[in-house]
C-alpha positions in Angstrom: 47.2 -74.5 -35.9 47.8 -73.7 -32.5 45.7 -70.5 -30.7 49.2 -68.3 -30.5 49.3 -68.2 -34.2 45.5 -68.0 -34.7 45.6 -64.9 -32.8 48.4 -63.2 -33.8 47.7 -64.0 -37.9 44.0 -62.2 -37.0 45.3 -59.3 -36.4 46.8 -59.1 -39.4 44.4 -60.7 -41.9 40.6 -60.6 -40.0 38.3 -62.6 -39.2 37.3 -63.6 -43.2 40.8 -65.2 -42.6 39.9 -66.9 -39.0 36.8 -68.2 -40.3 39.0 -70.4 -43.5 41.1 -72.0 -41.2 40.7 -75.9 -40.4 41.2 -75.3 -36.3 40.1 -77.7 -33.8 36.7 -76.7 -31.7 38.6 -76.3 -28.9 41.1 -73.6 -30.0 38.4 -72.1 -32.3 36.4 -71.8 -28.8 39.4 -70.1 -26.9 39.8 -67.7 -29.6 36.3 -66.7 -29.6 36.3 -66.1 -25.7 39.5 -63.9 -26.1 37.9 -61.6 -28.9 34.8 -61.0 -27.0 36.7 -60.2 -23.5 38.4 -57.9 -25.6 36.1 -56.1 -27.0 34.0 -56.0 -24.1 36.2 -53.0 -22.9 35.9 -51.7 -26.2 32.1 -51.5 -25.8 30.7 -50.9 -22.5 30.5 -54.7 -22.2 27.9 -54.9 -25.2 29.6 -56.1 -27.9 26.9 -55.5 -30.4 29.1 -53.9 -33.3 31.4 -57.3 -32.8 28.1 -59.2 -33.5 27.2 -57.7 -36.3 30.6 -58.1 -38.2 30.7 -62.2 -36.8 27.6 -63.1 -37.6 29.1 -63.4 -41.2 30.9 -65.9 -39.9 29.2 -68.9 -38.2 32.2 -71.3 -37.9 33.8 -69.0 -35.6 30.4 -68.0 -33.2 28.6 -71.5 -34.1 25.1 -70.3 -33.0 23.2 -67.3 -31.3 23.0 -68.8 -27.8 27.0 -69.8 -27.8 27.8 -66.1 -28.6 25.3 -64.6 -25.8 26.5 -67.1 -23.2 30.3 -66.3 -23.8 29.8 -62.0 -23.7 27.9 -62.8 -20.4 30.6 -64.7 -19.4 33.0 -62.1 -20.1 30.9 -59.3 -19.4 30.9 -60.2 -15.9 34.3 -61.1 -15.3 35.7 -58.1 -16.8 33.2 -55.7 -14.6 34.6 -57.9 -11.5 38.2 -56.7 -12.4 37.7 -53.7 -13.0 35.2 -53.0 -10.0 37.6 -54.8 -7.7 35.4 -57.7 -6.6 37.7 -60.8 -5.6 34.8 -63.2 -3.2 37.8 -65.6 -2.2 39.7 -62.7 -0.6 37.5 -63.5 2.4 38.9 -67.5 2.3 41.9 -66.2 1.3 42.7 -64.1 4.4 40.3 -65.3 6.7 38.2 -62.1 6.9 35.1 -62.3 8.7 31.9 -60.3 6.3 29.1 -58.3 8.1 26.5 -56.6 6.1 24.4 -53.7 7.6 21.3 -52.5 5.9 21.1 -49.3 6.2 22.1 -45.8 5.0 23.2 -44.6 8.2 26.2 -46.3 10.2 26.1 -46.6 14.4 28.5 -48.5 16.5 25.7 -50.6 17.6 24.8 -51.8 14.4 28.3 -53.4 14.4 28.0 -54.9 18.0 29.5 -57.1 19.6 32.2 -58.0 17.1 33.3 -54.3 17.0 34.4 -54.4 20.7 36.9 -57.4 19.9 40.9 -57.2 19.3 42.2 -57.4 16.0 41.7 -55.2 12.6 37.9 -54.1 12.0 37.5 -52.6 8.2 34.5 -50.2 8.1 32.8 -49.8 4.6 30.4 -47.2 5.0 29.2 -45.3 2.0 29.2 -41.4 1.4 26.9 -39.9 4.0 26.7 -42.8 6.2 28.3 -41.0 9.4 31.2 -42.7 10.1 32.8 -40.6 12.1 30.0 -39.5 14.1 28.3 -42.7 14.1 31.6 -45.2 14.5 34.5 -43.3 15.9 33.1 -41.0 18.5 30.8 -43.9 19.8 33.6 -46.6 19.8 36.7 -44.0 21.5 33.7 -44.0 24.8 35.1 -47.1 25.8 38.6 -46.6 26.3 39.7 -44.4 29.7 41.6 -41.5 30.1 44.9 -43.5 30.2 44.5 -45.5 27.2 46.8 -44.9 23.9 45.1 -43.9 21.2 46.5 -42.7 17.7 43.8 -41.6 14.9 44.8 -41.3 11.4 43.9 -38.8 8.3 45.7 -38.7 5.0 45.0 -34.8 4.7 45.5 -31.9 7.3 42.2 -30.2 7.2 40.7 -33.6 8.1 43.2 -33.5 11.3 42.1 -30.2 12.1 38.1 -31.0 12.3 38.4 -34.3 13.8 40.6 -32.9 16.5 38.4 -30.1 17.1 35.2 -32.5 17.4 37.0 -34.4 19.9 37.3 -32.1 22.1 40.0 -30.8 25.0 41.8 -33.5 25.7 42.8 -34.3 22.5 45.6 -32.9 20.9 46.9 -33.2 17.2 50.8 -33.5 16.2 51.1 -29.6 15.3 50.5 -28.7 19.0 54.2 -27.5 19.4 54.3 -26.3 16.5 55.3 -27.5 12.6 58.9 -27.7 12.3 60.0 -31.5 13.0 61.8 -31.7 16.3 57.8 -29.9 17.6 55.9 -32.9 15.5 58.5 -35.4 17.2 57.7 -33.8 20.7 53.9 -33.7 20.2 54.0 -37.6 18.9 55.7 -38.3 22.2 54.0 -36.3 24.7 50.5 -37.3 23.4 48.7 -40.7 24.5 45.5 -38.9 22.4 46.2 -37.7 19.3 45.5 -36.9 15.6 48.0 -37.3 12.9 48.7 -36.3 8.9 49.8 -39.9 7.5 52.7 -38.2 6.6 54.2 -37.3 9.6 53.5 -41.4 10.9 57.5 -42.5 9.9 59.1 -40.1 13.0 57.1 -43.3 15.3 60.1 -45.4 14.1 62.4 -43.2 16.0 60.9 -44.0 19.7 61.0 -46.6 22.1 58.5 -49.8 21.8 56.4 -47.9 24.4 55.8 -45.2 22.1 54.8 -47.1 19.1 52.3 -49.1 21.1 48.9 -48.1 21.2 45.4 -49.5 22.5 43.7 -48.4 19.6 44.5 -47.1 16.0 41.7 -45.6 14.1 42.8 -44.8 10.2 40.1 -42.7 8.4 39.9 -42.7 4.4 42.3 -45.7 4.1 41.9 -46.3 0.5 42.9 -42.7 -0.3 45.5 -43.0 2.1 46.8 -46.2 0.4 46.6 -44.9 -3.2 47.7 -41.4 -2.3 50.8 -43.2 0.0 52.1 -46.1 -2.1 52.0 -44.7 -5.4 56.3 -45.1 -6.4 56.3 -42.1 -9.4 54.5 -39.6 -7.0 54.3 -40.0 -3.9 57.5 -38.6 -1.4 59.8 -40.9 -0.1 58.2 -39.4 3.3 54.9 -40.5 2.2 56.0 -44.1 1.4 58.2 -44.2 4.6 55.0 -43.4 6.7 53.2 -46.1 5.3 55.2 -48.3 5.8 55.7 -47.0 10.0 51.8 -47.3 9.9 51.6 -51.1 9.1 54.4 -51.2 11.4 52.2 -49.6 14.4 49.4 -51.7 13.4 51.3 -54.5 14.0 51.9 -53.8 17.7 48.8 -52.3 18.5 46.0 -54.4 20.0 43.2 -53.5 17.7 42.6 -51.1 14.8 39.6 -49.5 12.5 39.9 -48.9 9.1 37.4 -46.9 7.5 36.5 -45.7 4.1 33.6 -44.9 1.8 34.8 -47.1 -1.5 36.9 -50.2 -0.5 37.4 -53.1 -3.0 38.0 -56.7 -2.3 40.8 -57.3 -5.0 42.4 -54.0 -3.4 41.9 -52.6 -0.1 40.7 -55.7 1.1 43.8 -58.1 -0.2 46.1 -55.6 1.5 44.6 -55.6 5.0 43.6 -59.1 4.9 47.6 -59.6 4.7 47.9 -57.6 7.0 46.1 -59.1 9.7 48.0 -62.5 8.7 51.0 -60.7 8.8 50.5 -59.6 12.4 48.5 -62.8 13.2 45.4 -60.9 14.3 41.7 -61.6 13.1 40.4 -59.4 10.9 36.8 -58.4 10.1 35.0 -56.8 7.3 31.5 -54.5 7.5 29.9 -53.0 4.9 26.4 -50.9 4.5 24.5 -52.0 1.3 22.5 -48.9 0.8 24.2 -45.1 -0.7 22.8 -42.2 -1.0 23.0 -42.5 -4.9 20.4 -45.1 -4.6 17.3 -44.1 -7.0 18.7 -41.4 -8.1 19.1 -41.2 -11.9 22.5 -40.8 -14.2 22.0 -39.9 -17.7 24.6 -41.1 -19.7 25.8 -39.3 -22.9 28.3 -40.0 -25.5 29.2 -37.3 -27.0 29.5 -33.6 -24.8 27.5 -31.6 -27.2 24.4 -33.6 -26.7 24.9 -33.6 -23.0 25.2 -29.4 -23.9 21.7 -29.1 -25.5 20.0 -30.8 -23.0 21.2 -28.6 -20.1 20.6 -25.7 -22.2 17.4 -26.7 -22.1 16.9 -27.6 -18.7 18.1 -24.0 -17.6 16.2 -22.0 -19.8 13.2 -23.7 -18.5 13.8 -22.6 -14.8 16.2 -25.4 -13.7 19.3 -24.6 -11.1 22.3 -26.8 -11.6 25.6 -27.8 -10.4 28.2 -28.1 -12.9 31.4 -29.5 -12.6 34.3 -30.5 -15.3 37.6 -32.0 -15.4 39.6 -28.8 -17.6 40.7 -25.6 -17.0 42.1 -22.6 -18.7 45.9 -24.1 -18.7 46.8 -23.8 -22.3 43.9 -23.4 -24.3 40.6 -21.5 -23.1 38.3 -24.8 -22.8 36.7 -23.6 -19.5 35.9 -20.0 -20.3 34.7 -20.8 -23.9 32.8 -23.4 -22.6 31.1 -21.2 -19.6 31.2 -18.0 -22.8 28.8 -20.3 -25.2 26.3 -21.4 -22.0 25.5 -18.0 -21.1 25.1 -17.1 -24.7 22.9 -19.9 -25.5 20.8 -19.1 -21.6 21.4 -15.4 -22.1 18.4 -14.6 -18.9 20.4 -16.7 -16.5 22.8 -16.1 -14.0 25.5 -18.3 -14.3 28.8 -18.5 -12.1 32.2 -20.6 -12.7 35.1 -21.0 -11.0 38.5 -22.4 -11.8 41.2 -22.7 -9.0 42.8 -20.0 -10.1 39.8 -18.0 -10.4 39.4 -18.6 -6.9 42.2 -16.6 -6.2 42.2 -13.8 -8.4 38.5 -12.9 -8.8 36.1 -10.8 -6.5 33.5 -13.2 -6.0 36.4 -16.3 -5.9 37.7 -14.6 -2.6 34.1 -14.2 -2.0 33.1 -17.6 -2.1 36.6 -18.7 -0.1 35.9 -16.7 3.2 32.4 -17.7 3.5 32.3 -21.2 2.3 31.0 -22.5 -0.8 27.3 -23.2 0.9 26.9 -20.0 2.8 28.0 -18.2 -0.9 25.3 -20.1 -2.4 22.8 -18.9 0.0 24.1 -15.7 -0.5 23.9 -15.2 -4.0 20.5 -16.7 -4.6 19.3 -14.5 -2.0 20.6 -11.5 -4.2 19.5 -13.4 -7.3 22.7 -13.7 -8.8 23.1 -17.1 -9.1 21.0 -20.0 -11.2 23.9 -22.3 -11.3 26.9 -22.7 -10.3 30.5 -24.7 -12.5 33.3 -25.9 -11.2 36.4 -27.5 -11.9 38.0 -30.4 -10.1 39.1 -28.3 -6.4 35.5 -28.9 -5.6 35.2 -32.7 -6.0 36.2 -33.2 -2.8 36.5 -32.3 0.5 32.8 -30.3 -0.1 29.1 -31.5 1.2 26.2 -29.5 0.8 22.9 -30.0 2.7 20.6 -27.0 2.8 17.8 -26.3 4.9 15.6 -24.7 2.6 14.8 -26.2 -0.7 14.6 -23.1 -3.3 18.9 -23.4 -2.3 19.2 -26.7 -3.6 19.8 -27.8 -6.8 17.2 -29.8 -9.6 20.3 -31.5 -11.6 24.1 -31.8 -12.1 25.8 -31.8 -15.0 29.7 -33.2 -15.7 32.1 -33.7 -18.1 35.3 -35.8 -17.7 37.4 -35.8 -20.3 40.6 -36.8 -19.1 39.6 -38.8 -15.4 42.2 -41.6 -14.3 39.4 -42.6 -11.2 35.5 -42.8 -12.6 34.7 -42.5 -8.8 36.2 -39.0 -8.9 33.7 -38.2 -11.6 30.8 -39.6 -9.6 32.1 -37.5 -6.3 32.1 -34.2 -8.7 28.2 -34.7 -9.2 27.0 -35.1 -5.9 28.2 -32.6 -3.8 24.6 -31.1 -3.0 23.5 -34.6 -1.6 19.9 -34.1 -2.1 20.1 -33.8 -6.4 18.9 -37.5 -7.5 19.2 -36.0 -11.3 22.3 -36.2 -12.8 23.4 -36.1 -16.8 27.5 -37.4 -17.4 29.6 -37.7 -19.7 32.8 -39.4 -19.7 35.6 -39.9 -22.6 37.5 -43.0 -22.5 41.0 -42.2 -24.2 41.3 -45.2 -25.1 40.1 -48.8 -23.6 42.3 -51.8 -22.9 41.4 -56.0 -21.6 43.0 -56.5 -18.3 43.4 -59.7 -16.5 43.8 -61.1 -12.7 47.6 -60.6 -12.7 47.4 -56.9 -15.2 49.2 -53.7 -13.3 49.6 -50.6 -15.1 53.1 -49.3 -13.9 54.7 -45.7 -16.0 51.7 -46.3 -18.5 52.3 -49.9 -19.3 50.7 -52.8 -18.9 52.3 -55.4 -16.9 52.2 -58.8 -15.3 53.7 -57.4 -12.0 55.3 -54.3 -10.6 59.0 -54.7 -11.2 60.8 -54.3 -7.4 64.0 -53.3 -6.5 64.8 -55.8 -3.7 64.8 -58.9 -4.3 62.5 -62.2 -3.3 65.0 -62.5 -0.2 65.4 -59.9 1.0 61.1 -59.1 0.8 60.7 -62.3 3.5 63.4 -61.1 5.7 62.5 -57.8 6.2 60.2 -56.0 8.8 55.6 -56.2 8.3 56.1 -52.9 7.7 58.1 -53.3 4.7 56.0 -56.2 3.7 53.1 -54.8 3.5 54.4 -51.1 1.6 55.4 -53.4 -0.9 51.8 -55.0 -1.2 50.0 -51.9 -1.3 52.6 -50.5 -4.0 51.3 -53.8 -6.4 47.4 -53.3 -5.3 47.9 -49.8 -6.1 49.2 -50.5 -9.6 47.0 -53.0 -10.1 44.0 -50.8 -9.3 45.7 -48.3 -11.8 45.1 -51.1 -14.5 41.8 -51.6 -13.1 40.6 -47.8 -13.4 41.8 -47.6 -16.5 40.8 -50.4 -18.4 37.1 -48.7 -19.4 36.6 -45.2 -18.0 33.1 -45.0 -19.2 31.9 -48.8 -18.3 33.4 -48.4 -14.7 31.3 -45.7 -14.4 28.3 -47.5 -15.6 29.1 -50.1 -13.0 30.1 -47.9 -10.3 26.8 -46.3 -10.4 24.9 -49.8 -10.4 26.5 -51.0 -8.0 25.3 -47.6 -5.5 22.2 -48.8 -7.0 21.3 -46.1 -9.2 19.4 -46.0 -12.5 21.7 -45.6 -15.2 19.8 -44.5 -18.5 21.5 -43.9 -22.0 20.6 -40.2 -23.2 18.3 -40.5 -26.5 18.6 -37.5 -28.9 15.5 -36.0 -29.8 15.5 -33.4 -32.4 12.2 -33.3 -33.9 11.3 -29.7 -35.1 14.9 -28.5 -33.6 17.0 -30.3 -36.2 18.7 -26.8 -37.3 19.1 -25.8 -33.7 20.4 -28.8 -32.4 23.4 -28.1 -35.5 24.0 -24.9 -35.0 24.6 -25.8 -31.5 26.5 -28.8 -32.1 29.0 -26.7 -34.4 29.0 -23.8 -32.0 30.6 -26.3 -29.4 33.0 -28.1 -31.5 34.5 -25.2 -32.9 34.6 -23.0 -29.9 34.9 -25.5 -26.5 36.4 -29.0 -28.0 39.1 -27.4 -30.6 39.3 -23.7 -28.9 43.0 -23.6 -30.6 41.4 -22.3 -33.7 40.7 -19.0 -31.6 43.9 -17.3 -31.5 45.2 -14.8 -28.8 41.9 -16.1 -26.7 42.7 -13.7 -23.8 42.1 -9.8 -25.0 44.5 -7.4 -24.2 43.0 -5.9 -21.1 42.3 -9.6 -19.7 45.6 -10.2 -20.6 46.6 -7.3 -18.6 44.4 -7.9 -15.6 46.1 -11.4 -15.3 49.2 -10.2 -15.4 49.0 -7.5 -12.4 47.1 -10.1 -10.2 50.1 -11.9 -10.5 52.3 -9.5 -7.8 51.9 -7.7 -4.6 54.3 -4.6 -3.3 54.4 -3.8 -0.6 53.0 -0.3 0.8 55.1 2.4 2.7 51.8 4.2 3.8 49.7 1.0 4.8 52.5 -0.8 6.3 51.4 -3.3 4.6 51.7 -5.8 1.1 49.1 -4.6 -1.7 47.7 -5.9 -4.6 49.4 -4.1 -7.3 47.2 -1.5 -9.0 47.0 -1.0 -13.1 47.0 2.7 -12.1 49.8 4.0 -14.8 52.3 3.7 -11.9 54.1 0.5 -12.8 54.8 -0.1 -16.5 53.3 -3.8 -17.5 56.2 -4.8 -19.4 58.3 -4.5 -16.3 56.2 -6.9 -14.6 56.5 -9.3 -17.7 60.1 -8.9 -17.6 60.1 -10.1 -13.8 57.7 -12.9 -15.0 59.9 -14.2 -17.6 63.1 -13.9 -15.2 62.4 -15.5 -11.9 61.9 -18.9 -12.1 59.5 -20.4 -9.8 60.1 -23.9 -9.3 63.9 -22.9 -8.3 62.6 -20.7 -5.6 60.2 -23.4 -4.0 62.9 -26.0 -4.1 65.4 -24.2 -2.6 62.6 -23.8 0.0 61.4 -27.2 0.3 65.5 -28.3 1.4 65.6 -25.7 3.2 62.8 -26.5 5.6 63.7 -29.9 5.4 66.1 -31.9 8.0 68.9 -34.1 7.2 66.8 -37.2 7.4 64.2 -35.9 4.8 66.8 -34.9 2.4 68.5 -38.4 2.7 65.3 -40.3 2.0 64.5 -37.9 -0.9 67.8 -39.0 -2.1 66.9 -42.7 -1.6 64.1 -42.2 -4.0 65.2 -39.2 -6.5 68.5 -40.7 -8.3 68.6 -37.5 -10.4 68.6 -35.0 -7.5 71.3 -34.6 -4.6 69.3 -33.2 -1.3 71.5 -33.8 0.9 74.5 -32.1 -0.7 72.7 -29.4 -2.2 71.3 -29.0 1.1 74.2 -28.3 2.7 75.8 -25.7 0.5 72.3 -23.9 1.4 72.4 -24.4 5.2 76.4 -23.3 4.6 74.6 -20.0 2.8 71.6 -19.2 4.5 73.3 -19.9 8.1 75.5 -16.5 7.0 72.8 -14.7 5.1 69.8 -14.9 7.2 68.9 -12.9 10.9 70.0 -15.6 13.2 71.8 -17.8 11.0 67.9 -19.0 9.7 65.5 -19.2 6.9 63.0 -18.6 8.4 63.9 -15.2 9.8 64.8 -14.4 6.6 61.2 -14.8 5.5 59.7 -12.9 8.3 62.5 -9.4 7.7 61.5 -10.0 3.8 57.7 -9.9 4.6 58.0 -7.0 7.5 60.8 -5.2 7.0 60.2 -1.7 6.0 60.8 0.0 2.2 64.7 0.3 1.9 65.7 -1.6 4.8 69.1 -3.8 4.0 70.4 -6.9 5.4 74.0 -8.0 6.0 75.7 -11.2 6.1 79.0 -12.5 6.8 81.1 -14.7 5.0 85.0 -14.6 5.9 87.0 -14.8 3.0 88.4 -18.0 3.6 84.8 -19.4 3.8 83.9 -17.8 0.3 87.4 -18.9 -1.4 86.1 -22.6 -0.2 82.5 -22.1 -1.2 83.7 -20.8 -4.4 86.0 -24.3 -5.0 82.9 -26.1 -3.9 80.1 -24.5 -6.0 83.0 -24.5 -9.4 83.4 -28.4 -8.7 79.7 -29.5 -8.2 77.5 -26.9 -9.5 77.0 -28.9 -13.0 76.9 -32.3 -11.5 74.7 -31.8 -8.2 73.1 -28.4 -7.6 72.3 -27.7 -11.2 70.5 -31.4 -11.1 68.6 -30.7 -8.0 67.6 -27.1 -8.0 67.0 -27.3 -12.1 68.5 -25.2 -14.9 68.0 -21.3 -15.5 70.5 -19.4 -13.9 73.5 -19.1 -16.5 77.0 -19.9 -15.8 77.8 -20.5 -12.0 81.0 -20.8 -11.0 82.0 -19.0 -7.6 80.1 -18.1 -4.9 79.0 -14.7 -5.6 77.6 -16.3 -8.6 75.4 -18.8 -7.1 74.0 -15.9 -4.3 73.4 -13.5 -7.0 72.3 -15.7 -10.0 70.3 -18.6 -8.3 69.9 -16.9 -4.8 69.3 -13.6 -5.7 67.2 -13.6 -9.0 65.1 -16.3 -8.0 63.8 -15.5 -4.9 63.7 -12.3 -5.4 66.5 -10.5 -3.4 68.8 -7.8 -4.2 72.2 -8.8 -3.3 75.5 -7.4 -3.9 78.9 -7.6 -2.1 81.2 -4.3 -3.5 80.2 -1.3 -5.3 82.9 -0.6 -8.0 83.4 2.8 -7.0 83.1 3.1 -3.3 84.2 7.0 -2.9 85.9 6.8 0.3 87.3 10.6 0.5 83.4 11.7 1.1 82.6 9.6 4.2 86.2 8.5 6.0 86.6 11.5 7.7 82.5 11.1 9.1 83.4 7.9 10.0 86.3 8.5 12.1 84.0 11.5 13.7 81.6 9.2 14.9 83.8 6.5 16.3 86.0 9.2 18.3 82.8 10.2 19.8 80.5 7.2 20.6 84.4 5.5 21.9 85.9 8.3 23.3 88.6 11.1 22.2 91.4 8.5 22.3 89.8 5.8 20.3 91.5 5.6 16.7 93.8 8.4 18.0 97.7 6.5 17.2 96.9 4.1 14.8 97.4 4.0 10.9 95.2 4.7 8.4 95.1 0.5 7.6 94.3 0.1 11.5 91.8 2.5 11.8 90.1 0.8 9.7 90.4 -2.9 10.7 88.9 -1.8 14.0 85.8 -0.1 12.6 85.1 -3.0 10.2 85.8 -5.9 13.4 83.1 -3.2 15.5 80.4 -2.8 12.3 80.9 -6.9 11.9 79.6 -7.0 16.0 76.8 -5.3 15.4 75.9 -7.3 12.1 76.3 -10.6 14.3 74.0 -8.8 17.3 70.9 -9.0 14.5 68.2 -6.5 13.2 68.3 -4.8 16.4 71.1 -2.9 15.2 71.6 0.2 12.8 74.2 1.7 10.6 74.9 5.3 10.3 75.2 6.9 6.9 78.9 6.5 6.8 78.8 2.8 8.1 76.4 2.2 5.4 79.1 3.4 2.8 81.7 1.4 4.8 79.8 -2.1 4.7 80.0 -1.3 0.5 84.0 -1.6 0.6 84.1 -4.7 3.2 84.8 -8.1 1.6 82.9 -10.1 3.1 80.1 -8.5 3.7 76.6 -9.6 1.8 74.2 -6.7 1.1 70.7 -8.0 1.1 67.4 -6.0 0.1 64.0 -6.5 -0.7 63.3 -4.9 -4.2 61.4 -1.4 -4.2 59.5 -2.8 -6.7 56.3 -5.8 -7.1 57.0 -8.6 -6.8 55.6 -12.0 -8.1 52.9 -12.9 -5.4 53.6 -16.7 -6.0 57.2 -15.5 -4.2 55.6 -13.6 -1.5 54.1 -17.1 -1.3 57.2 -18.8 -1.0 58.4 -16.4 2.2 54.9 -16.8 3.5 54.9 -20.3 4.0 58.7 -20.3 5.7 57.7 -18.0 8.6 56.7 -20.3 10.9 60.7 -21.4 10.8 61.8 -18.0 12.6 63.7 -19.0 15.4 64.5 -22.4 14.8 68.1 -24.0 14.4 69.3 -24.5 10.7 69.3 -27.9 10.1 73.3 -28.3 9.8 74.9 -31.7 10.8 79.0 -30.0 12.1 80.7 -33.2 10.7 78.8 -32.6 7.0 80.1 -28.7 7.5 83.6 -29.5 8.7 84.1 -31.9 5.6 82.3 -29.7 3.3 85.2 -26.8 4.3 87.7 -28.3 4.6 87.7 -30.7 1.7 84.8 -29.4 -0.6 86.0 -32.0 -3.4 85.1 -34.8 -1.3 81.5 -34.3 -1.8 81.8 -34.8 -6.0 79.2 -37.6 -7.0 80.5 -39.7 -9.8 
């Protein structure tokens, strides 16, 4: 019997059947190796339960030593794969390895090789001082004329780095945030800090602009993970990653820095990059971590951890808590905090989700002061014994208190759904001086992995499916080749991280030099107390679905009012809607149910993209049509918005006095043609892109009122049912007799008078917001079929819609992204845009 048949039948009939079979010694040993290897992922590498079961079948395991030897080998093989270890990577790509035995890093420790050309990969552990110890001293070697590029994956770091470098440095938003301003900055400055997502624009410039004396890439591992994910990364991100590799190939020297570099993933990608670029590559790593010597206690059950932290908190210990669940669908977080306060009634416990940071007084205070200053103030006021956060505090938060009384004695973390165990560890280490950590990590399933395993769209495979063929790949640019390599490594690492999350957490901690301890529950003399706590925890925290209508009526009402703001004429500003009987909760609830935030946000996204970005999104999203939808929105908003710009409409929305009306102009011929365009393409194109939820759309008026007006909270109308012309006609004529002179209009027929006044009013509309209209003119505007009337609602609006306008005001006065050839094609031959 061959191995494949033996393994397949074992999965149906079990070990007893295997033990009864006569198979070759080599086949049985191979079976045992596979059995142990797979069990290692389920048992955190221990295989205790398997040993207890297999002892009945000595024919399979031979003897104790053989079983132990295979377990040891399987454990090492699995651990190496999950940790991303691959010692052969150095020989494979010619990587020179350098080890620094210190906690802090400085450029002097990396001399003299760090000064040479090529690729330099700096693996500095958390808190090792990569920026101040490596980047800043290294920049001093370059003169003012050197072309230097610093790249970071997020905006906040871009601002902080630029600020630390001094006045001679600029970042990519120096001239503004629109695409044209970003390109201008990239072309203008020789020393510039750029968010990685905008690197793609360098592809449009000549070879000189693409050449730098040195490129510094901060957080390279995070950048590779975020930008190479084919399912979640935007097309702009993936194109920027491709462009970055291309820039590195043209640069004489590049430095890549990160705290979590792995041999199988990050170094594999960068080593391949060096070979493609024909450059040398050097790797530097410090072996001392801030976690070294710290204690990490691992819990098998959440309620055991809860039992322990209740004891510690009631004994007077201060704490930092981190959990990865909130109150999105069920009150997991709320019930956890509530139960903790019940068991620690004398302690001041504060807790914040990303939502309560926005909607509570203390949350707003924390955002204004910053976490460190907030903890100091609340401690001084004796209002804080511990703080609990969700995932918002995992990154970009660092706490180092000068006075010991502000620090925390221990941290705890409950991690039910993490994708990357490193994120779980990061959540505990915000206060750098905490050395005692309590951890629960839920596995959510395990799976064995092999050297070629990748996890693509939730399915374990042996390789990532790529659209382009091998020949096209071999003939592509360095940037395109490395983008593919980075994508492969992303999905390979996804398989590594999810194979056994609890075991990988333990392995990572041990690799950092931490002491990892298995929690031993001791309930001697406290059995009843423990059982009551466990029951409470299971019923209220683990399974809060049993609690019907978990939000009280007052709490629901408070959350509803928190979602709305309104314009105050008295204060000349936007204010929070108060629950003071001036607004009915039923009205707010109806508004919330009517408006689709996703459609509104998608319109804003498309309107703030240029044609290049729309086409880029189209190439990566086969179900949407960004370019075609963008052309329609540009056509409409260039005529509906002040100065023809959505940003100007946004500013008008935010700053116009109550009752103000804006008038847009769309000629009757254009209106007919746009209606035809919408009728032909709404179902196949526009609805696919923007999303459903607006009812039947057949005409331009339908689209403007039911899509734009409804979801962007605009009151829009084109005509009134009863204009009552006799009430205002003579006043209108008298106004124009007076303004234009006595002879004006006198010899004209009634129809001619209307035509002339209509043209005068259209000209006032074209002149923009500086013009005002009299009451008779406003009544006349109601009768003009080519005039679109737009008004901000005189009622509360959703604060998220307000945010959409607020995020768009930077576009005020910029040119609408219109390709005139496309516009002409759309207007004259709308049916040509139907996509089969």
